[in-house]
N, C-alpha and C positions, 0 to 999 in steps of 0.2 A: 467522420472528420477527425483530423488529428492536429493538435496544437502543441507547441513547446511553450508552456506557460507555468508560472508559479501558482501555488494553490490559491492565493488571493485573487489573482486575475482570472483563473479558471472558475472560481465560484462566482465572480461577477458575470461571466458568460452564462452560467447556469441560472443565476438570478434574473437575467434578462430573457430567459426562455430559450436559450440557444443550445440546449442539450442537457445532459446529465453527466455525472462523474462519480467514481468510487473514491472514497477517502477513508483513511484509517480512523478508528474511533477517537483518537486523540485530536483529530482536526475538527471535531463536531462541536466544540465549545464556543466557537466564535459565531456571532449572529451575522448573517448576510441577508439583505433584503431580497425577498423572492426565493430564498433557498429553504427547502425543508429536508431534514435529514431523516432517512428511513433505514432501518436495519435490513440487511440482506437475509432472506429466509428461503428455505426450500420446503418441501412437503412436510418435514419433521420439525420445523422451527428455524432458529438461527443457524446459519451455515458458515463454514470456514472457507475463506478465499486464500489460496496459496499465492505466493509471489516469488519473483526472482530478482536478485540484486546483481547488477552488472557494473563493472568498472573497466574502462579501457586500460589496457596494459601500459600504454604510453603515458598515462596520467600518473605522475610521481608525487602527488599530493601526500604530505606526511600523515594526514589523518586516515589514509586508506587502511593501513595494517590494523590499527585499533578498531576501526569501524567493522572491518571484515571479521575480526576476532569476536566482537560483540554479536554479530549476526550468527556466526557459527555456534557460539555458546547458547544463545537464546532460541535459535531456529535451526536445529541440526537438519542436514539434508536427509530427509526420510526416504528419498528415492535411491540413496547410495546402497550398494551391496553390504549386507550385514547390519544395516541401520535397524533400530528397534521399530516394531510395528506400531502404527497408530492405534490408540484405544478408542472404542466407540463410546 
């Protein structure tokens, strides 16, 4: 099921037993009734989840350029040709 909701509303659904969601570690500080936060792990322990940021070209919000610069600086596109390989 797919919903367009803010994190607070989404966590209310989770707390009501209507599913689960993935949230960034920074979103785990707030207590929500019925919600338990668990670290995502694979067979070797904690795992990394990759993500994609998308912005509609028609959206001319002035915060776009600084936001994309921040993402590029902190999360370089490791799939791009010539990008440094990930370390294990």
